[in-house]
DRENDO-1510 file (C-alpha; in Angstrom, 1 decimal, always signed):
<recs>
REC; n; res; u; v; w
REC; 1; MET; +40.3; -37.5; +19.3 .
REC; 2; ILE; +37.5; -35.4; +19.9 .
REC; 3; LYS; +38.9; -32.1; +21.4 .
REC; 4; ILE; +35.7; -29.9; +21.8 .
REC; 5; LEU; +31.8; -30.2; +22.0 .
REC; 6; ILE; +29.7; -27.2; +21.0 .
REC; 7; SER; +26.1; -27.6; +22.4 .
REC; 8; ASP; +23.2; -25.6; +21.5 .
REC; 9; MET; +21.1; -24.5; +24.7 .
REC; 10; ASP; +17.4; -24.2; +24.2 .
REC; 11; GLY; +16.0; -27.5; +23.3 .
REC; 12; THR; +19.4; -29.1; +23.8 .
REC; 13; LEU; +21.4; -28.3; +26.9 .
REC; 14; PHE; +18.5; -27.0; +28.6 .
REC; 15; ALA; +16.0; -29.8; +27.8 .
REC; 16; GLY; +14.4; -31.2; +31.0 .
REC; 17; HIS; +15.6; -28.2; +33.0 .
REC; 18; GLY; +13.9; -27.3; +36.3 .
REC; 19; LYS; +12.5; -24.2; +37.7 .
REC; 20; SER; +15.2; -21.9; +35.8 .
REC; 21; VAL; +16.6; -22.8; +32.4 .
REC; 22; LEU; +19.9; -22.8; +34.3 .
REC; 23; ASP; +18.7; -25.6; +36.4 .
REC; 24; LEU; +19.9; -28.4; +34.2 .
REC; 25; SER; +18.6; -31.9; +34.4 .
REC; 26; ALA; +20.6; -34.1; +36.8 .
REC; 27; ARG; +22.0; -36.2; +33.8 .
REC; 28; ASN; +23.3; -33.1; +32.1 .
REC; 29; ASN; +24.6; -31.7; +35.5 .
REC; 30; GLU; +26.5; -35.0; +36.0 .
REC; 31; ALA; +27.8; -35.1; +32.3 .
REC; 32; LEU; +29.0; -31.6; +32.3 .
REC; 33; GLU; +31.2; -32.4; +35.5 .
REC; 34; ARG; +32.5; -35.5; +33.4 .
REC; 35; ILE; +33.5; -33.4; +30.4 .
REC; 36; ARG; +35.0; -30.8; +32.7 .
REC; 37; LYS; +37.3; -33.2; +34.1 .
REC; 38; SER; +38.3; -34.9; +30.8 .
REC; 39; SER; +40.6; -34.0; +28.1 .
REC; 40; MET; +37.8; -32.1; +26.0 .
REC; 41; ASP; +36.5; -28.7; +26.2 .
REC; 42; PHE; +32.9; -27.8; +26.3 .
REC; 43; TYR; +31.5; -24.5; +24.4 .
REC; 44; VAL; +27.9; -23.3; +24.0 .
REC; 45; ALA; +25.9; -21.7; +21.1 .
REC; 46; SER; +22.6; -20.2; +21.5 .
REC; 47; GLY; +20.0; -17.9; +20.2 .
REC; 48; ARG; +19.8; -16.4; +23.5 .
REC; 49; MET; +21.8; -13.0; +24.7 .
REC; 50; ILE; +25.3; -14.2; +25.4 .
REC; 51; GLY; +25.0; -13.8; +29.2 .
REC; 52; PHE; +23.2; -17.2; +29.4 .
REC; 53; GLY; +26.0; -19.0; +27.6 .
REC; 54; ILE; +28.8; -17.4; +30.0 .
REC; 55; ARG; +26.7; -18.1; +33.0 .
REC; 56; VAL; +26.0; -21.6; +32.5 .
REC; 57; LEU; +29.9; -22.3; +31.8 .
REC; 58; LYS; +30.8; -20.4; +34.8 .
REC; 59; ASP; +28.4; -22.2; +36.9 .
REC; 60; HIS; +29.5; -25.6; +36.1 .
REC; 61; GLY; +33.3; -24.8; +36.7 .
REC; 62; PHE; +34.6; -24.4; +33.3 .
REC; 63; THR; +37.6; -21.7; +33.1 .
REC; 64; ASP; +37.8; -21.5; +29.3 .
REC; 65; ILE; +34.7; -19.6; +28.5 .
REC; 66; LYS; +33.9; -19.5; +24.9 .
REC; 67; ALA; +30.0; -19.1; +23.8 .
REC; 68; ALA; +28.0; -17.5; +21.1 .
REC; 69; GLY; +24.8; -15.7; +21.4 .
REC; 70; PHE; +22.1; -14.3; +19.2 .
REC; 71; ASN; +22.6; -17.3; +16.6 .
REC; 72; GLY; +26.3; -16.4; +16.5 .
REC; 73; ALA; +26.0; -12.6; +16.1 .
REC; 74; VAL; +28.1; -12.1; +18.8 .
REC; 75; VAL; +31.0; -14.5; +20.2 .
REC; 76; TYR; +32.5; -14.3; +23.5 .
REC; 77; ASP; +36.0; -15.5; +24.3 .
REC; 78; ASN; +37.4; -15.2; +27.8 .
REC; 79; GLY; +36.5; -11.6; +28.3 .
REC; 80; LYS; +36.8; -10.3; +24.6 .
REC; 81; PHE; +34.1; -10.1; +21.9 .
REC; 82; PRO; +36.1; -11.0; +18.7 .
REC; 83; VAL; +32.9; -11.3; +16.6 .
REC; 84; SER; +30.1; -9.1; +16.4 .
REC; 85; TYR; +27.3; -8.8; +13.7 .
REC; 86; ALA; +24.9; -6.0; +14.9 .
REC; 87; LEU; +21.5; -5.6; +13.1 .
REC; 88; ASP; +21.1; -2.4; +11.2 .
REC; 89; LYS; +18.5; +0.2; +12.6 .
REC; 90; SER; +17.1; +1.0; +9.2 .
REC; 91; LEU; +16.3; -2.8; +8.6 .
REC; 92; ILE; +14.4; -2.9; +12.1 .
REC; 93; ARG; +12.3; +0.2; +10.9 .
REC; 94; GLN; +11.6; -1.4; +7.5 .
REC; 95; MET; +10.5; -4.5; +9.3 .
REC; 96; ILE; +8.1; -2.6; +11.8 .
REC; 97; GLU; +6.6; -0.7; +9.0 .
REC; 98; MET; +5.7; -3.7; +7.1 .
REC; 99; LEU; +4.3; -5.5; +10.2 .
REC; 100; ASP; +2.1; -2.4; +11.0 .
REC; 101; LYS; +0.8; -2.1; +7.3 .
REC; 102; GLU; +0.4; -5.6; +6.6 .
REC; 103; PHE; +0.1; -7.5; +9.9 .
REC; 104; PRO; -1.2; -5.1; +12.2 .
REC; 105; ASP; -2.5; -7.6; +14.8 .
REC; 106; TYR; +0.9; -9.2; +15.4 .
REC; 107; ASP; +1.4; -10.1; +19.2 .
REC; 108; ILE; +4.7; -8.3; +20.2 .
REC; 109; ILE; +8.1; -7.4; +19.0 .
REC; 110; GLN; +11.3; -7.3; +20.7 .
REC; 111; VAL; +15.0; -6.1; +20.1 .
REC; 112; GLN; +17.6; -7.9; +22.0 .
REC; 113; GLY; +20.5; -5.5; +22.5 .
REC; 114; MET; +24.2; -6.6; +22.6 .
REC; 115; ASN; +24.4; -5.3; +26.2 .
REC; 116; SER; +21.6; -7.6; +27.2 .
REC; 117; GLU; +18.6; -5.4; +27.0 .
REC; 118; ARG; +15.2; -6.7; +26.1 .
REC; 119; ILE; +13.7; -3.6; +24.4 .
REC; 120; PHE; +9.8; -3.9; +23.6 .
REC; 121; ASN; +7.2; -1.8; +21.4 .
REC; 122; VAL; +4.9; -1.7; +24.3 .
REC; 123; ARG; +5.6; -1.2; +27.9 .
REC; 124; GLU; +3.3; -3.7; +29.3 .
REC; 125; HIS; +2.6; -7.3; +28.0 .
REC; 126; PRO; +2.4; -10.8; +29.6 .
REC; 127; SER; +5.6; -11.6; +27.8 .
REC; 128; ILE; +7.3; -8.7; +29.3 .
REC; 129; THR; +6.0; -9.8; +32.9 .
REC; 130; ALA; +7.5; -13.3; +32.2 .
REC; 131; TYR; +10.7; -11.8; +31.1 .
REC; 132; ARG; +10.9; -9.6; +34.3 .
REC; 133; LYS; +10.4; -12.9; +36.2 .
REC; 134; GLN; +13.1; -14.6; +34.3 .
REC; 135; ILE; +15.5; -11.8; +34.8 .
REC; 136; ALA; +14.8; -11.6; +38.6 .
REC; 137; GLU; +15.6; -15.6; +38.7 .
REC; 138; THR; +18.7; -15.6; +36.8 .
REC; 139; GLY; +20.3; -12.1; +36.9 .
REC; 140; ILE; +20.7; -12.1; +33.2 .
REC; 141; GLY; +19.4; -9.2; +31.1 .
REC; 142; VAL; +17.7; -5.8; +31.7 .
REC; 143; ILE; +14.4; -4.3; +30.6 .
REC; 144; PRO; +15.1; -0.6; +30.1 .
REC; 145; ASP; +12.3; +2.2; +30.5 .
REC; 146; TYR; +12.5; +2.9; +26.8 .
REC; 147; THR; +10.5; +1.4; +23.8 .
REC; 148; ILE; +11.8; +0.2; +20.3 .
REC; 149; ASP; +10.7; +3.6; +18.9 .
REC; 150; ASP; +13.1; +5.4; +21.4 .
REC; 151; PHE; +16.0; +3.0; +20.6 .
REC; 152; LEU; +15.4; +3.7; +16.9 .
REC; 153; ASP; +15.2; +7.6; +17.3 .
REC; 154; HIS; +18.1; +8.0; +19.9 .
REC; 155; ASP; +21.5; +6.8; +20.5 .
REC; 156; THR; +21.0; +4.6; +23.6 .
REC; 157; GLY; +24.5; +3.2; +23.5 .
REC; 158; SER; +23.5; -0.2; +22.4 .
REC; 159; GLU; +23.2; -2.2; +19.3 .
REC; 160; ALA; +20.8; -4.7; +18.3 .
REC; 161; GLY; +21.7; -8.2; +18.4 .
REC; 162; LYS; +18.4; -9.7; +17.3 .
REC; 163; PHE; +14.9; -8.8; +16.3 .
REC; 164; SER; +12.1; -11.1; +17.5 .
REC; 165; ILE; +8.6; -10.9; +16.3 .
REC; 166; THR; +5.8; -13.0; +18.2 .
REC; 167; LEU; +2.6; -13.5; +15.9 .
REC; 168; LYS; -0.9; -14.3; +16.6 .
REC; 169; ASP; -1.0; -17.9; +15.2 .
REC; 170; GLU; +1.1; -20.2; +13.2 .
REC; 171; GLN; -0.5; -19.3; +9.8 .
REC; 172; GLN; +0.5; -15.6; +10.3 .
REC; 173; CYS; +4.0; -16.5; +11.4 .
REC; 174; GLU; +4.5; -18.4; +8.1 .
REC; 175; GLN; +3.2; -15.4; +6.0 .
REC; 176; VAL; +5.5; -12.9; +7.8 .
REC; 177; ARG; +8.4; -15.3; +7.5 .
REC; 178; LYS; +7.9; -15.3; +3.7 .
REC; 179; ARG; +7.4; -11.5; +3.5 .
REC; 180; LEU; +10.6; -10.8; +5.5 .
REC; 181; GLY; +12.5; -13.0; +3.0 .
REC; 182; GLU; +11.2; -10.8; +0.2 .
REC; 183; ILE; +11.9; -7.4; +1.6 .
REC; 184; LEU; +15.2; -8.3; +3.2 .
REC; 185; SER; +16.8; -10.4; +0.8 .
REC; 186; ASP; +20.3; -11.4; +1.6 .
REC; 187; SER; +20.7; -8.6; +4.4 .
REC; 188; CYS; +19.4; -10.7; +7.2 .
REC; 189; PHE; +18.5; -14.3; +8.2 .
REC; 190; VAL; +15.2; -15.3; +9.4 .
REC; 191; ALA; +14.7; -18.2; +11.7 .
REC; 192; LYS; +11.7; -19.8; +13.0 .
REC; 193; SER; +11.8; -20.8; +16.6 .
REC; 194; GLY; +8.6; -22.2; +17.5 .
REC; 195; ASP; +5.3; -22.1; +16.0 .
REC; 196; VAL; +4.8; -18.4; +16.3 .
REC; 197; LEU; +8.1; -16.8; +16.9 .
REC; 198; LEU; +10.5; -15.3; +14.2 .
REC; 199; GLU; +14.1; -14.2; +15.1 .
REC; 200; VAL; +15.9; -11.9; +12.7 .
REC; 201; GLY; +19.6; -11.3; +12.7 .
REC; 202; ASN; +22.4; -9.8; +10.4 .
REC; 203; ALA; +22.9; -12.3; +7.6 .
REC; 204; GLY; +26.6; -12.4; +8.5 .
REC; 205; ALA; +25.8; -14.2; +11.7 .
REC; 206; SER; +25.2; -17.9; +12.3 .
REC; 207; LYS; +26.2; -20.7; +14.9 .
REC; 208; GLY; +28.6; -21.8; +12.0 .
REC; 209; VAL; +30.6; -18.6; +12.4 .
REC; 210; PHE; +31.2; -19.9; +15.9 .
REC; 211; ALA; +32.3; -23.3; +15.0 .
REC; 212; LYS; +34.5; -21.7; +12.2 .
REC; 213; TYR; +36.0; -19.4; +14.9 .
REC; 214; LEU; +36.8; -22.1; +17.3 .
REC; 215; LYS; +38.3; -24.3; +14.7 .
REC; 216; GLU; +40.4; -21.5; +13.3 .
REC; 217; THR; +41.7; -20.1; +16.7 .
REC; 218; LEU; +42.1; -23.5; +18.4 .
REC; 219; HIS; +43.8; -24.8; +15.2 .
REC; 220; LEU; +41.7; -27.9; +15.1 .
REC; 221; GLU; +40.7; -30.4; +12.5 .
REC; 222; LYS; +37.3; -31.1; +11.6 .
REC; 223; GLU; +37.5; -34.7; +13.0 .
REC; 224; GLU; +38.4; -32.9; +16.5 .
REC; 225; ILE; +35.1; -31.1; +16.8 .
REC; 226; ALA; +31.7; -32.5; +17.7 .
REC; 227; CYS; +28.5; -30.5; +18.0 .
REC; 228; ILE; +24.8; -31.1; +19.0 .
REC; 229; GLY; +21.5; -29.2; +18.5 .
REC; 230; ASP; +18.0; -29.8; +17.6 .
REC; 231; GLU; +17.1; -27.0; +15.3 .
REC; 232; LEU; +18.1; -26.1; +11.7 .
REC; 233; ASN; +20.0; -23.1; +12.7 .
REC; 234; ASP; +22.2; -25.6; +14.9 .
REC; 235; ALA; +22.9; -27.5; +11.8 .
REC; 236; GLU; +25.0; -24.6; +10.5 .
REC; 237; MET; +27.7; -25.9; +12.7 .
REC; 238; TYR; +27.7; -29.3; +11.0 .
REC; 239; PRO; +29.9; -28.4; +8.1 .
REC; 240; TYR; +32.7; -27.7; +10.8 .
REC; 241; ALA; +32.3; -31.0; +12.9 .
REC; 242; GLY; +33.5; -34.5; +12.3 .
REC; 243; VAL; +31.0; -35.8; +14.9 .
REC; 244; LYS; +27.4; -34.4; +14.7 .
REC; 245; PHE; +24.7; -35.1; +17.1 .
REC; 246; ALA; +20.9; -34.3; +16.9 .
REC; 247; MET; +18.3; -34.4; +19.7 .
REC; 248; THR; +15.6; -37.1; +19.4 .
REC; 249; SER; +13.3; -34.3; +20.1 .
REC; 250; GLY; +14.7; -32.2; +17.1 .
REC; 251; ARG; +13.6; -31.6; +13.6 .
REC; 252; ASP; +13.5; -34.6; +11.3 .
REC; 253; ALA; +16.0; -32.6; +8.9 .
REC; 254; VAL; +18.6; -32.2; +11.4 .
REC; 255; LYS; +18.4; -35.7; +12.7 .
REC; 256; GLU; +19.0; -36.9; +9.1 .
REC; 257; MET; +22.2; -34.8; +8.7 .
REC; 258; SER; +23.4; -36.2; +12.0 .
REC; 259; ASP; +25.8; -39.0; +12.8 .
REC; 260; TYR; +24.1; -39.8; +16.2 .
REC; 261; VAL; +20.4; -39.2; +17.5 .
REC; 262; VAL; +20.5; -38.8; +21.4 .
REC; 263; GLU; +18.3; -38.3; +24.1 .
REC; 264; ASP; +20.1; -35.4; +25.6 .
REC; 265; VAL; +23.5; -33.7; +26.1 .
REC; 266; ALA; +24.6; -36.2; +28.6 .
REC; 267; GLU; +24.4; -39.1; +26.1 .
REC; 268; ALA; +26.4; -37.1; +23.6 .
REC; 269; ILE; +29.1; -36.3; +26.3 .
REC; 270; ASP; +29.3; -40.1; +27.1 .
REC; 271; ILE; +29.7; -41.1; +23.2 .
REC; 272; CYS; +32.5; -38.4; +23.0 .
REC; 273; LEU; +34.2; -39.9; +26.0 .
REC; 274; ARG; +33.8; -43.2; +24.5 .
REC; 275; LEU; +35.2; -42.5; +21.2 .
REC; 276; ASN; +38.3; -41.0; +23.1 .
REC; 277; GLY; +38.8; -43.9; +25.1 .
REC; 278; GLU; +38.1; -42.1; +28.3 .
REC; 279; ALA; +36.3; -43.4; +31.3 .
REC; 280; GLN; +32.8; -42.3; +31.9 .
</recs>
Protein backbone atom coordinates (compact mmCIF):
# COMPACT_ATOMS: atom_id res chain seq x y z
CA MET A 1 0.00 0.00 0.00
CA ILE A 2 1.18 3.51 -0.83
CA LYS A 3 1.15 5.52 2.40
CA ILE A 4 2.56 8.88 1.26
CA LEU A 5 2.78 10.92 -1.93
CA ILE A 6 5.46 13.63 -2.13
CA SER A 7 4.85 16.29 -4.76
CA ASP A 8 7.05 18.90 -6.35
CA MET A 9 5.34 22.29 -6.60
CA ASP A 10 6.45 24.48 -9.54
CA GLY A 11 5.72 22.75 -12.82
CA THR A 12 3.84 20.01 -10.97
CA LEU A 13 1.32 20.85 -8.22
CA PHE A 14 1.24 24.49 -9.37
CA ALA A 15 0.86 23.60 -13.07
CA GLY A 16 -2.24 25.25 -14.52
CA HIS A 17 -2.71 27.53 -11.51
CA GLY A 18 -4.84 30.66 -11.53
CA LYS A 19 -3.91 34.24 -10.64
CA SER A 20 -1.61 33.13 -7.83
CA VAL A 21 0.42 29.91 -7.70
CA LEU A 22 -1.67 29.04 -4.65
CA ASP A 23 -4.81 29.04 -6.83
CA LEU A 24 -4.46 25.44 -7.94
CA SER A 25 -6.24 24.00 -10.95
CA ALA A 26 -9.75 22.69 -10.34
CA ARG A 27 -8.55 19.11 -10.93
CA ASN A 28 -5.74 19.39 -8.39
CA ASN A 29 -8.01 21.10 -5.86
CA GLU A 30 -10.50 18.25 -6.08
CA ALA A 31 -7.77 15.59 -5.97
CA LEU A 32 -6.25 17.07 -2.81
CA GLU A 33 -9.64 16.74 -1.18
CA ARG A 34 -9.73 13.07 -2.19
CA ILE A 35 -6.28 12.28 -0.86
CA ARG A 36 -6.96 14.20 2.37
CA LYS A 37 -9.90 11.90 3.02
CA SER A 38 -7.97 8.75 2.10
CA SER A 39 -5.52 6.62 4.07
CA MET A 40 -2.59 8.37 2.36
CA ASP A 41 -0.65 11.39 3.50
CA PHE A 42 0.43 14.19 1.15
CA TYR A 43 3.63 16.24 1.49
CA VAL A 44 5.41 18.76 -0.73
CA ALA A 45 9.01 19.51 -1.73
CA SER A 46 9.97 22.69 -3.55
CA GLY A 47 12.79 24.95 -4.62
CA ARG A 48 10.70 27.78 -3.17
CA MET A 49 10.95 29.09 0.37
CA ILE A 50 9.31 26.83 2.93
CA GLY A 51 6.32 29.13 3.49
CA PHE A 52 4.74 28.10 0.18
CA GLY A 53 4.68 24.42 1.09
CA ILE A 54 3.29 25.07 4.55
CA ARG A 55 0.64 27.41 3.18
CA VAL A 56 -0.64 25.12 0.42
CA LEU A 57 -1.01 22.17 2.81
CA LYS A 58 -2.82 24.23 5.44
CA ASP A 59 -5.06 25.85 2.83
CA HIS A 60 -6.25 22.41 1.75
CA GLY A 61 -7.05 21.17 5.21
CA PHE A 62 -4.08 18.91 5.89
CA THR A 63 -3.16 18.65 9.57
CA ASP A 64 0.11 16.74 9.29
CA ILE A 65 2.27 19.48 7.76
CA LYS A 66 5.59 18.28 6.40
CA ALA A 67 7.37 20.17 3.62
CA ALA A 68 10.80 20.83 2.15
CA GLY A 69 11.97 24.20 0.86
CA PHE A 70 14.99 25.41 -1.11
CA ASN A 71 15.34 21.99 -2.77
CA GLY A 72 15.70 20.26 0.57
CA ALA A 73 17.92 22.82 2.30
CA VAL A 74 15.23 23.16 4.97
CA VAL A 75 12.65 20.65 6.19
CA TYR A 76 9.56 21.67 8.15
CA ASP A 77 7.77 19.11 10.31
CA ASN A 78 4.76 20.42 12.23
CA GLY A 79 6.39 23.47 13.77
CA LYS A 80 9.96 22.15 13.86
CA PHE A 81 12.87 22.43 11.43
CA PRO A 82 14.73 19.13 11.84
CA VAL A 83 16.89 19.60 8.72
CA SER A 84 18.72 22.77 7.69
CA TYR A 85 21.58 23.20 5.23
CA ALA A 86 22.55 26.86 5.02
CA LEU A 87 24.72 28.29 2.24
CA ASP A 88 28.00 29.69 3.53
CA LYS A 89 28.48 33.45 3.07
CA SER A 90 32.05 32.98 1.88
CA LEU A 91 30.79 30.91 -1.05
CA ILE A 92 28.26 33.60 -1.94
CA ARG A 93 31.07 36.17 -1.99
CA GLN A 94 33.13 33.89 -4.22
CA MET A 95 30.26 33.50 -6.70
CA ILE A 96 29.56 37.22 -6.85
CA GLU A 97 33.23 38.03 -7.40
CA MET A 98 33.31 35.57 -10.30
CA LEU A 99 30.15 37.02 -11.84
CA ASP A 100 31.32 40.63 -11.51
CA LYS A 101 34.65 39.78 -13.10
CA GLU A 102 33.65 37.36 -15.86
CA PHE A 103 29.94 38.01 -16.56
CA PRO A 104 29.29 41.62 -15.47
CA ASP A 105 26.20 41.91 -17.70
CA TYR A 106 24.24 39.28 -15.78
CA ASP A 107 20.68 40.33 -14.98
CA ILE A 108 20.13 40.08 -11.21
CA ILE A 109 21.13 37.98 -8.19
CA GLN A 110 19.14 37.05 -5.12
CA VAL A 111 19.68 35.42 -1.74
CA GLN A 112 16.65 33.72 -0.27
CA GLY A 113 16.95 33.59 3.51
CA MET A 114 15.76 30.80 5.77
CA ASN A 115 13.39 33.35 7.35
CA SER A 116 11.68 33.90 3.96
CA GLU A 117 13.67 37.02 2.99
CA ARG A 118 14.37 37.85 -0.63
CA ILE A 119 17.59 39.86 -0.66
CA PHE A 120 18.80 41.40 -3.93
CA ASN A 121 21.99 43.02 -5.17
CA VAL A 122 20.04 46.10 -6.29
CA ARG A 123 17.13 48.00 -4.77
CA GLU A 124 14.96 48.32 -7.86
CA HIS A 125 14.42 45.90 -10.74
CA PRO A 126 11.37 44.52 -12.63
CA SER A 127 11.85 41.17 -10.85
CA ILE A 128 11.75 42.90 -7.46
CA THR A 129 8.53 44.65 -8.44
CA ALA A 130 7.04 41.29 -9.46
CA TYR A 131 8.09 39.69 -6.17
CA ARG A 132 6.56 42.55 -4.17
CA LYS A 133 3.29 41.90 -6.00
CA GLN A 134 3.56 38.18 -5.27
CA ILE A 135 4.21 38.82 -1.59
CA ALA A 136 1.17 41.11 -1.43
CA GLU A 137 -0.98 38.41 -3.06
CA THR A 138 0.24 35.43 -1.02
CA GLY A 139 1.45 36.93 2.25
CA ILE A 140 4.57 34.77 1.93
CA GLY A 141 8.06 36.29 2.11
CA VAL A 142 9.53 39.72 2.71
CA ILE A 143 11.94 42.00 0.85
CA PRO A 144 14.13 43.74 3.47
CA ASP A 145 15.52 47.22 2.93
CA TYR A 146 19.12 45.97 2.78
CA THR A 147 21.05 44.50 -0.16
CA ILE A 148 23.15 41.36 -0.54
CA ASP A 149 26.28 43.40 0.27
CA ASP A 150 24.70 44.40 3.58
CA PHE A 151 23.72 40.77 4.25
CA LEU A 152 27.27 39.61 3.63
CA ASP A 153 28.94 42.38 5.65
CA HIS A 154 26.66 42.31 8.71
CA ASP A 155 24.78 39.87 10.91
CA THR A 156 21.19 40.33 9.79
CA GLY A 157 19.91 37.38 11.79
CA SER A 158 19.28 35.23 8.75
CA GLU A 159 20.97 32.35 6.97
CA ALA A 160 21.01 31.84 3.22
CA GLY A 161 18.88 28.98 1.99
CA LYS A 162 19.47 29.56 -1.72
CA PHE A 163 21.43 31.80 -4.06
CA SER A 164 19.80 32.57 -7.42
CA ILE A 165 21.30 34.10 -10.56
CA THR A 166 19.24 35.37 -13.49
CA LEU A 167 21.38 35.58 -16.61
CA LYS A 168 20.89 37.60 -19.79
CA ASP A 169 20.32 34.62 -22.09
CA GLU A 170 20.46 30.81 -22.27
CA GLN A 171 24.04 30.74 -23.58
CA GLN A 172 25.34 32.84 -20.70
CA CYS A 173 23.36 30.69 -18.28
CA GLU A 174 25.15 27.56 -19.47
CA GLN A 175 28.53 29.29 -19.32
CA VAL A 176 27.95 30.41 -15.74
CA ARG A 177 26.69 26.96 -14.76
CA LYS A 178 29.95 25.42 -15.96
CA ARG A 179 32.08 28.05 -14.19
CA LEU A 180 30.20 27.56 -10.93
CA GLY A 181 30.84 23.84 -11.19
CA GLU A 182 34.55 24.57 -11.52
CA ILE A 183 34.91 27.02 -8.65
CA LEU A 184 32.48 25.43 -6.19
CA SER A 185 33.56 21.83 -6.70
CA ASP A 186 31.53 19.62 -4.33
CA SER A 187 30.61 22.35 -1.83
CA CYS A 188 27.33 23.30 -3.54
CA PHE A 189 24.77 22.01 -5.97
CA VAL A 190 23.93 24.10 -9.03
CA ALA A 191 20.47 23.57 -10.54
CA LYS A 192 19.21 25.08 -13.78
CA SER A 193 15.60 26.21 -13.41
CA GLY A 194 14.40 27.41 -16.78
CA ASP A 195 16.49 28.88 -19.59
CA VAL A 196 18.18 31.75 -17.74
CA LEU A 197 17.91 30.94 -14.02
CA LEU A 198 20.51 29.15 -11.90
CA GLU A 199 19.93 28.15 -8.28
CA VAL A 200 22.78 27.32 -5.91
CA GLY A 201 22.44 25.58 -2.56
CA ASN A 202 24.40 23.68 0.05
CA ALA A 203 25.66 20.38 -1.39
CA GLY A 204 24.10 18.55 1.55
CA ALA A 205 20.64 19.65 0.43
CA SER A 206 18.45 17.79 -2.03
CA LYS A 207 14.85 16.74 -2.33
CA GLY A 208 16.18 13.26 -1.71
CA VAL A 209 17.07 14.41 1.82
CA PHE A 210 13.38 15.10 2.42
CA ALA A 211 12.25 11.75 1.00
CA LYS A 212 14.87 9.97 3.13
CA TYR A 213 13.77 11.93 6.21
CA LEU A 214 10.15 10.91 5.69
CA LYS A 215 11.08 7.28 5.05
CA GLU A 216 13.08 7.09 8.25
CA THR A 217 10.90 9.13 10.61
CA LEU A 218 7.67 7.52 9.43
CA HIS A 219 9.29 4.05 9.35
CA LEU A 220 8.21 3.40 5.77
CA GLU A 221 9.29 0.86 3.22
CA LYS A 222 10.28 2.12 -0.22
CA GLU A 223 7.15 0.53 -1.70
CA GLU A 224 5.00 2.71 0.59
CA ILE A 225 6.32 5.96 -0.91
CA ALA A 226 5.26 7.66 -4.16
CA CYS A 227 6.60 10.92 -5.57
CA ILE A 228 5.96 13.19 -8.53
CA GLY A 229 7.94 15.92 -10.27
CA ASP A 230 9.06 17.35 -13.58
CA GLU A 231 12.72 18.33 -13.19
CA LEU A 232 15.96 16.50 -12.44
CA ASN A 233 16.06 17.82 -8.88
CA ASP A 234 12.72 16.06 -8.31
CA ALA A 235 14.26 12.79 -9.47
CA GLU A 236 16.49 12.98 -6.37
CA MET A 237 13.45 11.56 -4.54
CA TYR A 238 13.15 8.58 -6.88
CA PRO A 239 15.63 6.25 -5.08
CA TYR A 240 13.40 6.40 -2.01
CA ALA A 241 10.10 5.81 -3.81
CA GLY A 242 8.46 2.60 -4.96
CA VAL A 243 6.13 4.48 -7.32
CA LYS A 244 7.56 7.30 -9.40
CA PHE A 245 5.48 9.78 -11.40
CA ALA A 246 6.67 12.35 -13.94
CA MET A 247 4.72 15.15 -15.55
CA THR A 248 4.15 14.96 -19.31
CA SER A 249 5.52 18.51 -19.40
CA GLY A 250 8.69 17.42 -17.59
CA ARG A 251 12.16 16.69 -18.84
CA ASP A 252 12.58 13.55 -20.94
CA ALA A 253 15.25 12.20 -18.59
CA VAL A 254 12.82 12.40 -15.66
CA LYS A 255 10.07 10.70 -17.64
CA GLU A 256 12.43 7.88 -18.57
CA MET A 257 13.16 7.25 -14.87
CA SER A 258 9.49 7.20 -13.86
CA ASP A 259 6.91 4.42 -13.61
CA TYR A 260 4.05 6.63 -14.80
CA VAL A 261 3.88 9.77 -16.94
CA VAL A 262 0.84 11.85 -15.97
CA GLU A 263 -0.86 15.07 -17.00
CA ASP A 264 -1.14 16.47 -13.47
CA VAL A 265 -0.97 15.70 -9.76
CA ALA A 266 -4.66 14.80 -9.82
CA GLU A 267 -3.95 11.88 -12.15
CA ALA A 268 -1.09 10.68 -9.92
CA ILE A 269 -3.32 10.86 -6.85
CA ASP A 270 -6.04 8.83 -8.55
CA ILE A 271 -3.53 6.17 -9.66
CA CYS A 272 -2.26 5.89 -6.08
CA LEU A 273 -5.79 5.56 -4.74
CA ARG A 274 -6.57 2.93 -7.35
CA LEU A 275 -3.43 0.97 -6.52
CA ASN A 276 -4.49 1.10 -2.87
CA GLY A 277 -7.98 -0.10 -3.75
CA GLU A 278 -9.61 3.08 -2.50
CA ALA A 279 -12.59 4.70 -4.19
CA GLN A 280 -11.85 7.80 -6.29
